[in-house]
GURONU-759103 format. One record per residue (C-alpha): residue number from 1; x, y, z. Coordinates in nm, 4 decimals, decimal comma, m for minus. Each point is the difference from the previous one (the first is absolute). Layout:
ATOM/NUM/X/Y/Z
...
END
This chain:
ATOM/1/2,8848/m3,4043/m5,0646
ATOM/2/m0,0656/0,3694/m0,0732
ATOM/3/m0,0516/m0,0779/m0,3701
ATOM/4/m0,2481/m0,2724/0,0952
ATOM/5/m0,2117/0,2396/0,2062
ATOM/6/0,0097/0,2597/m0,2777
ATOM/7/m0,1158/m0,2661/m0,2485
ATOM/8/m0,2678/m0,1145/0,2454
ATOM/9/m0,1259/0,3557/0,0445
ATOM/10/m0,0170/0,0566/m0,3759
ATOM/11/m0,1964/m0,3226/m0,0482
ATOM/12/m0,2431/0,0891/0,2816
ATOM/13/m0,0597/0,3430/m0,1523
ATOM/14/m0,0688/m0,1688/m0,3325
ATOM/15/m0,2435/m0,2371/0,1675
ATOM/16/m0,1863/0,2830/0,1750
ATOM/17/m0,0491/0,1766/m0,3326
ATOM/18/m0,1880/m0,3123/m0,1122
ATOM/19/m0,2154/m0,0063/0,3147
ATOM/20/m0,3137/0,1421/m0,1734
ATOM/21/0,0244/m0,2762/m0,2606
ATOM/22/0,0415/m0,2614/0,2761
ATOM/23/m0,2992/0,1377/0,1906
ATOM/24/m0,2130/m0,0173/m0,3140
ATOM/25/0,0906/m0,3672/m0,0447
ATOM/26/m0,0729/m0,0518/0,3700
ATOM/27/m0,3422/0,1636/m0,0326
ATOM/28/m0,0904/m0,2258/m0,2927
ATOM/29/0,1088/m0,3107/0,1887
ATOM/30/m0,1904/0,1120/0,3107
ATOM/31/m0,3146/0,0478/m0,2079
ATOM/32/0,0434/m0,3492/m0,1464
ATOM/33/0,0538/m0,1447/0,3495
ATOM/34/m0,3101/0,1784/0,1337
ATOM/35/m0,2021/m0,1365/m0,2908
ATOM/36/0,1314/m0,3513/0,0648
ATOM/37/m0,0854/0,0252/0,3706
ATOM/38/m0,3508/0,1237/m0,0810
ATOM/39/m0,0595/m0,2820/m0,2494
ATOM/40/0,1284/m0,2647/0,2427
ATOM/41/m0,2081/0,1370/0,2880
ATOM/42/m0,3091/0,0314/m0,2200
ATOM/43/0,0483/m0,3492/m0,1329
ATOM/44/0,0124/m0,1472/0,3483
ATOM/45/m0,2963/0,2082/0,1163
ATOM/46/m0,2019/m0,1097/m0,3035
ATOM/47/0,0880/m0,3668/0,0460
ATOM/48/m0,3218/m0,1665/0,1209
ATOM/49/0,1982/m0,2666/0,1833
ATOM/50/0,1483/0,2686/0,2280
ATOM/51/m0,3208/0,1854/0,0794
ATOM/52/m0,2417/m0,0475/0,2877
ATOM/53/m0,3734/m0,0175/m0,0548
ATOM/54/m0,1524/0,3093/0,1611
ATOM/55/m0,3264/m0,0818/0,1793
ATOM/56/m0,2339/0,2713/0,1251
ATOM/57/m0,1654/m0,0684/0,3365
ATOM/58/m0,3368/0,1599/0,0691
ATOM/59/m0,0654/m0,0225/0,3710
ATOM/60/0,0399/0,1627/0,3396
ATOM/61/0,3753/0,0596/0,0239
ATOM/62/m0,0369/0,1256/0,3576
ATOM/63/m0,1279/m0,3383/0,1174
ATOM/64/0,3004/m0,1733/0,1615
ATOM/65/m0,1209/m0,3484/m0,0949
ATOM/66/m0,0293/0,0896/m0,3691
ATOM/67/0,3388/0,1703/0,0121
ATOM/68/0,1590/m0,3091/0,1592
ATOM/69/m0,1609/m0,2260/m0,2585
ATOM/70/0,1241/0,2031/m0,2956
ATOM/71/0,3487/0,0268/0,1513
ATOM/72/0,0037/m0,3772/0,0436
ATOM/73/m0,0955/m0,0539/m0,3641
ATOM/74/0,2787/0,2322/m0,1126
ATOM/75/0,2587/m0,2059/0,1902
ATOM/76/m0,1113/m0,3533/m0,0837
ATOM/77/0,2867/m0,1922/m0,1579
ATOM/78/m0,1842/m0,0814/m0,3220
ATOM/79/m0,1457/0,3467/m0,0610
ATOM/80/0,2369/0,2618/0,1404
ATOM/81/0,1990/0,0136/m0,3261
ATOM/82/m0,3114/0,0026/m0,2205
ATOM/83/m0,2659/0,2155/0,1671
ATOM/84/m0,0109/0,3500/0,1424
ATOM/85/m0,3093/0,1378/0,1726
ATOM/86/m0,1095/0,3631/0,0196
ATOM/87/m0,3061/0,1381/0,1819
ATOM/88/m0,2343/0,2125/m0,2132
ATOM/89/m0,3587/0,1149/0,0159
ATOM/90/m0,2407/m0,1806/m0,2322
ATOM/91/m0,0270/0,2715/m0,2662
ATOM/92/0,3762/0,0460/m0,0191
ATOM/93/0,0580/m0,3778/m0,0173
ATOM/94/m0,2470/m0,0403/m0,2876
ATOM/95/0,1560/0,2954/m0,1814
ATOM/96/0,3535/m0,1386/0,0398
ATOM/97/m0,1178/m0,3466/m0,1044
ATOM/98/m0,1575/0,1327/m0,3196
ATOM/99/0,3147/0,2016/m0,0763
ATOM/100/0,2093/m0,3168/0,0253
ATOM/101/0,2064/0,1184/0,2959
ATOM/102/m0,1447/m0,2715/0,2251
ATOM/103/0,0141/m0,3703/m0,0717
ATOM/104/m0,2983/m0,0750/0,2217
ATOM/105/m0,2254/0,1455/0,2674
ATOM/106/m0,0829/m0,1746/0,3285
ATOM/107/m0,3235/0,1219/0,1608
ATOM/108/m0,0443/m0,0552/0,3747
ATOM/109/m0,3582/0,0608/0,1255
ATOM/110/m0,0310/0,2687/0,2675
ATOM/111/m0,1244/m0,2579/0,2527
ATOM/112/0,2551/m0,2653/m0,0979
ATOM/113/0,1611/m0,0337/0,3445
ATOM/114/m0,3310/0,0157/0,1843
ATOM/115/m0,1443/m0,2725/m0,2221
ATOM/116/0,2888/m0,2286/0,0915
ATOM/117/m0,0775/0,0490/0,3697
ATOM/118/m0,3634/m0,0798/m0,0687
ATOM/119/0,0868/m0,3142/m0,1943
ATOM/120/m0,1512/0,1394/m0,3201
ATOM/121/0,3051/0,0755/m0,2104
ATOM/122/m0,0755/0,2348/m0,2882
ATOM/123/0,2133/m0,0986/m0,2997
ATOM/124/0,2825/0,2104/m0,1359
ATOM/125/m0,0572/0,1071/m0,3606
ATOM/126/0,2776/0,0096/m0,2598
ATOM/127/m0,0320/0,2191/m0,3067
ATOM/128/0,2415/m0,0365/m0,2922
ATOM/129/m0,0004/0,1527/m0,3491
ATOM/130/m0,1033/m0,2082/m0,2975
ATOM/131/0,2726/m0,2271/m0,1289
ATOM/132/0,1588/m0,0447/0,3439
ATOM/133/m0,1539/m0,3357/0,0807
ATOM/134/0,3411/m0,1448/0,0746
ATOM/135/0,0753/0,2672/0,2566
ATOM/136/m0,3497/m0,0320/0,1470
ATOM/137/0,0426/m0,3738/0,0469
ATOM/138/0,3514/0,0275/0,1375
ATOM/139/m0,0937/0,2828/0,2370
ATOM/140/m0,3132/m0,1738/0,1266
ATOM/141/0,1812/m0,3306/0,0509
ATOM/142/0,2911/0,1665/0,1785
ATOM/143/m0,2179/0,2015/0,2379
ATOM/144/m0,2373/m0,2877/0,0651
ATOM/145/0,2873/m0,2347/0,0792
ATOM/146/0,1667/0,2568/0,2267
ATOM/147/m0,3175/0,0825/0,1902
ATOM/148/m0,0985/m0,3672/0,0308
ATOM/149/0,3365/m0,0980/0,1464
ATOM/150/m0,0042/0,2954/0,2358
ATOM/151/m0,3527/m0,0745/0,1247
ATOM/152/0,0471/m0,3781/0,0325
ATOM/153/0,3270/0,0196/0,1912
ATOM/154/m0,1299/0,2782/0,2233
ATOM/155/m0,3207/m0,1889/0,0840
ATOM/156/0,1898/m0,3220/0,0740
ATOM/157/0,2321/0,1867/0,2324
ATOM/158/m0,2911/0,1825/0,1662
ATOM/159/m0,2038/m0,3090/0,0723
ATOM/160/0,3022/m0,1946/0,1141
ATOM/161/0,1102/0,2767/0,2390
ATOM/162/m0,3504/0,0406/0,1424
ATOM/163/m0,0359/m0,3727/0,0579
ATOM/164/0,3436/m0,0197/0,1638
ATOM/165/m0,0884/0,2885/0,2332
ATOM/166/m0,3292/m0,1654/0,0990
ATOM/167/0,1657/m0,3359/0,0692
ATOM/168/0,3248/0,1016/0,1706
ATOM/169/m0,0195/0,3701/0,0974
ATOM/170/m0,3145/0,0454/0,2079
ATOM/171/0,1111/0,3424/0,1267
ATOM/172/0,0514/0,1428/m0,3506
ATOM/173/m0,2774/0,1441/m0,2140
ATOM/174/0,0018/m0,2009/m0,3279
ATOM/175/m0,1083/0,3081/m0,1960
ATOM/176/0,2993/0,2010/0,1245
ATOM/177/0,2291/m0,2790/m0,1205
ATOM/178/m0,1859/0,0124/m0,3281
ATOM/179/0,0508/0,3763/m0,0438
ATOM/180/0,3713/m0,0150/0,0870
ATOM/181/0,0528/m0,2892/m0,2387
ATOM/182/m0,1685/0,1780/m0,2904
ATOM/183/0,1998/0,3183/0,0631
ATOM/184/0,3234/m0,1979/0,0119
ATOM/185/m0,0915/m0,1941/m0,3112
ATOM/186/m0,0635/0,3119/m0,2051
ATOM/187/0,3197/0,1585/0,1310
ATOM/188/0,1926/m0,3078/m0,1111
ATOM/189/m0,1589/m0,0041/m0,3470
ATOM/190/0,0568/0,3690/m0,0651
ATOM/191/0,3610/0,0007/0,1223
ATOM/192/0,1197/m0,3358/m0,1300
ATOM/193/0,2376/0,1758/m0,2425
ATOM/194/0,2161/0,0539/0,3107
ATOM/195/0,0562/m0,3761/0,0131
ATOM/196/0,2048/0,0059/m0,3203
ATOM/197/0,3291/0,1526/m0,1051
ATOM/198/m0,0390/0,1190/m0,3597
ATOM/199/0,3083/0,0530/m0,2127
ATOM/200/m0,0193/0,1514/m0,3487
ATOM/201/0,2699/m0,1441/m0,2213
ATOM/202/m0,0488/0,2304/m0,3006
ATOM/203/0,1443/m0,0401/m0,3485
ATOM/204/0,3761/m0,0189/0,0594
ATOM/205/0,2167/0,0615/0,3066
ATOM/206/m0,3170/0,0386/0,2132
ATOM/207/m0,0958/0,3230/m0,1798
ATOM/208/m0,3560/0,0990/m0,0715
ATOM/209/m0,1207/0,0382/m0,3581
ATOM/210/0,0421/0,3774/0,0182
ATOM/211/0,3405/m0,0268/0,1702
ATOM/212/0,1317/m0,2448/m0,2601
ATOM/213/m0,0959/0,2155/m0,2961
ATOM/214/0,1184/0,3144/0,1779
ATOM/215/0,3507/m0,1483/0,0016
ATOM/216/m0,0371/m0,1318/m0,3535
ATOM/217/m0,1060/0,3367/m0,1412
ATOM/218/0,2917/0,1778/0,1667
ATOM/219/0,2539/m0,2379/m0,1549
ATOM/220/m0,1777/0,0126/m0,3384
ATOM/221/0,0018/0,3817/0,0132
ATOM/222/0,3761/0,0074/0,0627
ATOM/223/0,0637/m0,2534/m0,2769
ATOM/224/m0,1992/0,1996/m0,2550
ATOM/225/0,1424/0,3352/0,1064
ATOM/226/0,3309/m0,0847/m0,1665
ATOM/227/m0,1639/0,0281/m0,3438
ATOM/228/m0,0211/0,3770/0,0399
ATOM/229/0,3594/0,0426/0,1212
ATOM/230/0,1493/m0,0252/m0,3484
ATOM/231/0,0798/0,3765/m0,0310
ATOM/232/0,2306/m0,0241/0,3017
ATOM/233/0,1979/m0,3169/m0,0651
ATOM/234/m0,0236/m0,0817/m0,3700
ATOM/235/0,1972/0,1362/m0,2947
ATOM/236/0,3098/0,0995/0,1982
ATOM/237/0,3037/0,1240/m0,1911
ATOM/238/0,2657/m0,2703/m0,0051
ATOM/239/0,2601/0,2590/m0,0953
ATOM/240/m0,0569/0,1850/0,3272
ATOM/241/0,0300/m0,3223/0,1974
ATOM/242/0,3174/m0,0963/m0,1808
ATOM/243/0,1464/0,3445/0,0694
ATOM/244/m0,0846/m0,0279/0,3700
ATOM/245/0,1539/m0,3440/0,0143
ATOM/246/0,3175/0,1274/m0,1630
ATOM/247/0,0224/0,2604/0,2764
ATOM/248/m0,0193/m0,2665/0,2706
ATOM/249/m0,3767/0,0156/0,0604
ATOM/250/m0,0876/m0,3609/m0,0787
ATOM/251/m0,3264/m0,1872/m0,0682
ATOM/252/m0,0600/m0,0918/0,3670
ATOM/253/m0,0053/0,3595/0,1206
ATOM/254/m0,2001/0,1082/m0,3046
ATOM/255/m0,2623/m0,2654/0,0678
ATOM/256/m0,0202/0,0848/0,3716
ATOM/257/m0,0437/0,3720/m0,0673
ATOM/258/m0,2620/m0,0510/m0,2708
ATOM/259/m0,1912/m0,2616/0,1994
ATOM/260/m0,0115/0,2320/0,3022
ATOM/261/m0,1774/0,2583/m0,2183
ATOM/262/m0,2354/m0,2694/m0,1345
ATOM/263/m0,0739/m0,1172/0,3555
ATOM/264/m0,0731/0,3581/0,1102
ATOM/265/m0,2439/0,0589/m0,2855
ATOM/266/m0,1749/m0,3342/0,0518
ATOM/267/m0,0223/0,0552/0,3751
ATOM/268/m0,1622/0,3425/m0,0467
ATOM/269/m0,2500/m0,1502/m0,2436
ATOM/270/m0,0757/m0,2842/0,2452
ATOM/271/m0,0534/0,2533/0,2799
ATOM/272/m0,2438/0,1925/m0,2208
ATOM/273/m0,1819/m0,3249/m0,0838
ATOM/274/m0,0118/m0,0882/0,3704
ATOM/275/m0,1611/0,3347/0,0821
ATOM/276/m0,2559/m0,0515/m0,2784
ATOM/277/m0,0714/m0,3532/0,1227
ATOM/278/m0,0474/0,1208/0,3565
ATOM/279/m0,2482/0,2643/m0,1225
ATOM/280/m0,1849/m0,2617/m0,2067
ATOM/281/m0,0290/m0,2423/0,2918
ATOM/282/m0,1249/0,2732/0,2334
ATOM/283/m0,2740/0,0977/m0,2456
ATOM/284/m0,1038/m0,3502/m0,1038
ATOM/285/m0,1860/m0,2726/0,1857
ATOM/286/0,2846/m0,2451/m0,0564
ATOM/287/0,1309/m0,1494/0,3241
ATOM/288/0,3446/m0,1599/0,0226
ATOM/289/0,0210/m0,1674/0,3442
ATOM/290/0,3793/m0,0274/m0,0058
ATOM/291/0,0418/0,3787/m0,0173
ATOM/292/m0,1776/0,0644/0,3310
ATOM/293/0,3056/m0,0839/0,2118
ATOM/294/0,2666/0,0853/m0,2594
ATOM/295/0,1954/0,3170/0,0703
ATOM/296/0,0732/0,2387/m0,2917
ATOM/297/0,3733/m0,0187/0,0817
ATOM/298/0,0014/m0,3798/m0,0434
ATOM/299/m0,1802/0,0260/m0,3320
ATOM/300/0,2370/0,2772/m0,1168
ATOM/301/0,3073/m0,2114/0,0837
ATOM/302/m0,1456/m0,2977/m0,1853
ATOM/303/m0,0818/0,2182/m0,2995
ATOM/304/0,3566/0,1415/m0,0089
ATOM/305/0,1438/m0,3539/0,0048
ATOM/306/m0,2267/m0,1012/m0,2878
ATOM/307/0,0961/0,3090/m0,2019
ATOM/308/0,3696/m0,0812/0,0542
ATOM/309/m0,0294/m0,3578/m0,1288
ATOM/310/m0,2470/0,0527/m0,2846
ATOM/311/0,1729/0,3223/m0,1027
ATOM/312/0,3338/m0,1833/m0,0267
ATOM/313/m0,1620/m0,2631/m0,2197
ATOM/314/m0,1483/0,2645/m0,2286
ATOM/315/0,3278/0,1893/m0,0157
ATOM/316/0,1764/m0,3210/m0,1068
ATOM/317/m0,2588/m0,0638/m0,2726
ATOM/318/0,0516/0,3480/m0,1432
ATOM/319/0,3756/m0,0586/0,0089
ATOM/320/m0,0502/m0,3293/m0,1806
ATOM/321/m0,2378/0,1529/m0,2587
ATOM/322/0,1090/0,3660/m0,0214
ATOM/323/m0,2432/0,1267/m0,2659
ATOM/324/m0,3160/0,1743/0,1254
ATOM/325/m0,2446/m0,2183/m0,1961
ATOM/326/0,1816/m0,3261/0,0633
ATOM/327/0,0539/0,0808/0,3661
ATOM/328/m0,3669/0,0884/0,0557
ATOM/329/m0,1078/m0,3210/m0,1731
ATOM/330/0,2394/m0,2024/0,2163
ATOM/331/m0,1416/0,1674/0,3119
ATOM/332/m0,3566/m0,0841/m0,1029
ATOM/333/0,0759/m0,3633/m0,0788
ATOM/334/0,1904/m0,0409/0,3269
ATOM/335/m0,2771/0,1661/0,2026
ATOM/336/m0,2793/m0,2029/m0,1633
ATOM/337/0,1792/m0,3339/0,0321
ATOM/338/0,1167/0,0483/0,3573
ATOM/339/m0,3265/0,1589/0,1119
ATOM/340/m0,1932/m0,3033/m0,1200
ATOM/341/0,2341/m0,2778/0,1095
ATOM/342/0,0777/0,1576/0,3389
ATOM/343/m0,3675/0,0504/0,0928
ATOM/344/m0,0576/0,3743/m0,0372
ATOM/345/m0,3087/m0,0511/m0,2155
ATOM/346/m0,1077/m0,3497/0,1011
ATOM/347/0,0815/m0,2094/0,3116
ATOM/348/0,3095/m0,2005/m0,0897
ATOM/349/m0,1147/m0,2864/0,2236
ATOM/350/m0,2286/m0,1075/m0,2867
ATOM/351/0,3020/m0,0561/m0,2257
ATOM/352/0,1876/m0,3327/m0,0281
ATOM/353/0,2549/m0,0516/0,2744
ATOM/354/0,2970/0,0358/m0,2360
ATOM/355/m0,1295/0,3363/m0,1243
ATOM/356/m0,0574/0,1121/0,3587
ATOM/357/0,3667/m0,0652/0,0795
ATOM/358/0,1028/0,2042/m0,3038
ATOM/359/m0,2269/0,2860/0,1037
ATOM/360/0,1396/0,0065/0,3516
ATOM/361/0,3570/0,0120/m0,1284
ATOM/362/m0,0558/0,2942/m0,2376
ATOM/363/0,0667/0,3584/0,1193
ATOM/364/m0,3700/0,0902/m0,0063
ATOM/365/m0,0838/m0,3128/0,1987
ATOM/366/0,2662/0,0868/0,2573
ATOM/367/m0,1340/0,3550/0,0226
ATOM/368/m0,3576/m0,1240/0,0346
ATOM/369/0,0881/m0,2413/0,2816
ATOM/370/0,1906/0,2740/0,1820
ATOM/371/m0,2911/0,2451/m0,0290
ATOM/372/m0,2557/m0,2586/0,1142
ATOM/373/0,2136/m0,0770/0,3054
ATOM/374/0,0323/0,3720/0,0794
ATOM/375/m0,3754/0,0532/m0,0342
ATOM/376/m0,0667/m0,2955/0,2319
ATOM/377/0,2329/0,1532/0,2574
ATOM/378/0,2515/m0,2843/m0,0366
ATOM/379/0,2817/0,2355/m0,0959
ATOM/380/0,1196/m0,1615/m0,3196
ATOM/381/0,3536/m0,0965/m0,1017
ATOM/382/0,1534/0,2857/m0,1993
ATOM/383/0,3272/m0,1831/m0,0683
ATOM/384/m0,1374/m0,1746/m0,3110
ATOM/385/m0,1033/0,3363/m0,1452
ATOM/386/0,3453/0,1431/0,0682
ATOM/387/0,1659/m0,2992/m0,1681
ATOM/388/m0,2152/0,0478/m0,3106
ATOM/389/0,0860/0,3731/0,0013
ATOM/390/0,3739/m0,0602/0,0212
ATOM/391/m0,0217/m0,2699/m0,2665
ATOM/392/m0,1856/0,2226/m0,2468
ATOM/393/0,2344/0,2960/0,0549
ATOM/394/0,3062/m0,2216/m0,0432
ATOM/395/m0,1519/m0,1443/m0,3184
ATOM/396/m0,0758/0,3514/m0,1295
ATOM/397/0,3595/0,1097/0,0652
ATOM/398/0,1273/m0,3144/m0,1756
ATOM/399/m0,2182/0,0650/m0,3061
ATOM/400/0,1190/0,3599/m0,0170
ATOM/401/0,3654/m0,1054/0,0305
ATOM/402/m0,0529/m0,2554/m0,2789
ATOM/403/m0,1593/0,2648/m0,2201
ATOM/404/0,2891/0,2413/0,0568
ATOM/405/0,2466/m0,2754/m0,0794
ATOM/406/m0,1825/m0,0737/m0,3228
ATOM/407/0,0534/0,3574/m0,1244
ATOM/408/0,3692/m0,0243/0,0850
ATOM/409/0,0189/0,2131/0,3169
END
């Protein structure tokens, strides 16, 4: 046992000497991940199908009736996902419209509410830039339909309530019934979102878009990190291993000691990447809803489990292909294939069902499912990761024993 700890200490010291190299590889991967996140976020922000039309409202924002009307338009079922209203003065609205930052301008006359009371409704004017006839038509039709339904249903209810009060409630003022009914009607319209229970399903495992790709990028980062680990685990002297084996220090203990050093180096690099990612998220406008209730300790435990499993796989690949160039190429091919099939770069639910089953069974797929469960707060089953780890280490020890046997040790 003492010889094992001495060997372990020597391997850890060797790994720490390569820490600057590992941190450089980590920095390059972090820069690539930050670029990928920026491109994905920009692509979604620039997608016209995911944008709302910004409409400038020129009118008296302090008037409660105008404020209620605009709030109602923003919450109507057919327009709440398409239109967003912002109050501006006329000069600012025209300036923003000409600059292309507004899709349209809605002008409410200063005496708009008073004209309604007087029965002489002054029309609302819509102003759109040239070439936006489609938006103009859609906006006008949507607002006209919303206002018409609101006015018709309100008037029907008003007249019906007044007539009922006159016929059956002689002690009640019909106009008081009218006022209470209108107030209740508007309260119901503006708060009807409380009548529904909305559940966001997300891409996979009920994760948001940002949460899904957050998990995918972490697994992809760990998969690609193994390419830069060649100086630590490739090109080992078989003569030294054979000598150690002849002295009773066999392949199993050699593999365990060397993998512990590999795990330490990879874990330090992952911690550095985690700190960089935390700094990036704090400085960017990117919001990942799943991280709001996720404790750093839970994320750190999940990251350590991922490093253990993926690190064991990479260690086995370097044992299988011991040369630096061949080992790095094997790491890249393994990372690219698993990252794609398992859904790191693209949601695997779009793949054929047979390919989905393959992706779930692979080590990267197992790691990705575990991380998604941990991010959701579901805990995650770490046993599958441990089984993969033990399997890869046993396979690495078997390959090393076979190689020693081939040279006649």
